[in-house]
C-alpha positions in Angstrom: 169.5 7.3 212.9 169.7 4.4 210.5 172.2 2.7 212.7 170.0 2.9 215.8 166.9 1.8 213.7 168.8 -1.2 212.5 169.9 -2.1 216.0 166.5 -1.7 217.4 164.9 -3.7 214.6 167.3 -6.6 215.2 166.9 -6.4 219.0 163.1 -6.5 218.6 163.5 -10.0 217.0 164.9 -11.2 220.3 162.6 -9.7 223.0 163.6 -12.1 225.7 167.3 -11.5 225.7 169.7 -8.6 226.3 170.9 -7.7 222.8 174.0 -5.8 221.9 176.0 -4.6 218.9 179.7 -4.5 218.6 181.2 -1.4 217.3 185.0 -0.9 217.0 187.0 2.2 217.6 188.3 1.6 214.1 184.8 2.1 212.8 184.5 5.4 214.8 187.9 6.5 213.5 186.8 5.8 209.9 183.7 7.8 210.5 185.8 10.7 211.8 188.1 10.5 208.7 185.0 10.4 206.4 183.5 13.5 208.0 186.8 15.3 207.7 187.0 14.5 203.9 183.4 15.6 203.5 184.3 18.9 205.1 182.6 18.3 208.5 185.7 19.3 210.4 183.7 20.9 213.3 181.8 17.7 214.1 183.1 16.0 217.2 182.4 12.4 216.3 182.8 11.1 219.8 180.5 13.6 221.3 177.9 13.1 218.5 178.1 9.3 218.8 178.1 8.9 222.5 176.1 11.9 223.7 173.5 12.0 220.9 173.3 8.9 218.8 173.6 6.5 221.7 171.8 8.6 224.3 169.7 6.3 226.5 171.6 3.2 225.4 174.1 1.4 227.6 177.6 1.3 226.3 180.3 -1.2 227.3 183.8 -0.3 226.2 186.6 -2.8 226.5 190.2 -1.5 226.3 193.2 -3.7 225.7 196.8 -3.1 226.6 198.4 -1.2 223.6 201.3 -3.6 223.4 199.2 -6.7 222.8 196.6 -4.8 220.8 199.1 -3.3 218.4 200.7 -6.7 217.8 197.3 -8.3 217.3 196.4 -5.7 214.7 199.6 -6.3 212.8 198.9 -10.1 212.8 195.2 -9.9 212.1 195.1 -7.1 209.5 198.6 -6.9 208.1 199.0 -3.2 208.8 202.5 -2.0 209.9 203.3 -1.4 213.5 203.1 2.4 213.1 199.5 2.1 211.8 198.6 -0.4 214.5 199.9 2.0 217.2 198.0 4.9 215.7 194.8 2.9 215.7 195.3 1.9 219.4 195.9 5.5 220.3 192.5 6.4 218.9 191.0 3.6 221.2 192.8 5.2 224.1 191.3 8.6 223.1 187.8 7.0 223.2 188.6 5.4 226.6 189.7 8.8 228.0 186.6 10.5 226.5 184.3 8.0 228.3 186.1 8.6 231.5 185.9 12.4 231.2 182.2 12.6 230.2 179.0 11.6 231.8 177.0 8.9 230.2 175.5 5.4 230.6 178.7 3.5 229.9 180.9 1.1 231.6 184.6 0.8 230.7 186.8 -2.2 231.5 190.2 -3.4 230.6 190.5 -6.7 228.8 193.4 -7.7 231.0 191.2 -7.3 234.1 188.7 -9.7 232.4 191.5 -12.2 231.8 193.0 -11.8 235.3 189.8 -11.7 237.4 186.9 -12.8 235.1 184.4 -13.3 237.9 184.8 -9.9 239.5 184.9 -8.2 236.1 181.8 -9.9 234.8 180.0 -9.3 238.1 180.7 -5.6 237.6 179.5 -5.7 234.0 176.3 -7.6 235.0 175.6 -5.0 237.7 175.9 -2.2 235.1 173.7 -4.0 232.7 171.1 -4.8 235.3 171.3 -8.5 234.9 172.0 -11.3 237.4 175.4 -12.8 237.4 175.5 -16.5 236.8 178.7 -18.5 237.2 178.0 -20.3 234.0 178.7 -17.0 232.2 182.4 -17.6 232.8 182.2 -21.0 231.2 179.5 -20.7 228.5 179.8 -16.9 227.8 182.9 -16.9 225.7 181.6 -19.7 223.6 178.0 -18.6 223.4 176.1 -19.6 220.3 174.6 -16.1 220.5 177.9 -14.6 219.4 179.3 -14.5 216.0 181.6 -17.5 215.4 184.7 -15.5 215.0 184.3 -14.1 218.6 183.8 -17.4 220.3 186.4 -18.9 222.6 186.4 -21.9 224.9 187.5 -19.7 227.8 188.5 -16.2 228.6 192.1 -15.9 227.7 194.8 -13.4 226.6 194.7 -14.0 222.9 197.8 -12.0 222.0 200.4 -12.0 224.8 201.9 -8.7 225.9 205.2 -8.4 224.1 208.1 -6.1 224.4 208.0 -3.6 221.6 210.8 -1.5 220.3 211.2 1.7 222.3 210.0 3.9 219.4 206.6 2.2 219.5 206.3 2.2 223.2 206.9 5.9 223.1 204.0 6.3 220.6 201.7 4.3 222.9 202.6 6.4 225.9 201.5 9.6 224.2 
């Protein structure tokens, strides 16, 4: 409830724009681990979060190819490849959850955004109920409304898809 209150409070400061908050699957995964440590093993974090906490809120979920995502996590956070694969597998679990359950959410693949940004952003705009503007493809990735660390001059594949050793590919396939 505090999370939703904080989001709504921040959104109320910007009444003329669509406001959103980025939550990572790593944060959800940490919440699940925290609940397990606290003895709340029967709590389904994904169900609680998406069906109850975010009920009535639009959710956009972006999934990246596990091969590029795992390499990015290694480069960005310094975790080993086993840990990076494990974290991506949790993202895949969330993606499957959203596909298997009803809710006000829209899933997309990052690679689709890179390969066909116009079509992908048009679909996203339709879901959000906002009008697509071609400038979104130019100005959107570098919007001053985003945190500086997320800004880019264009929509690009940040970490190329690389061949990984078979043992890691096998993990990502599970």
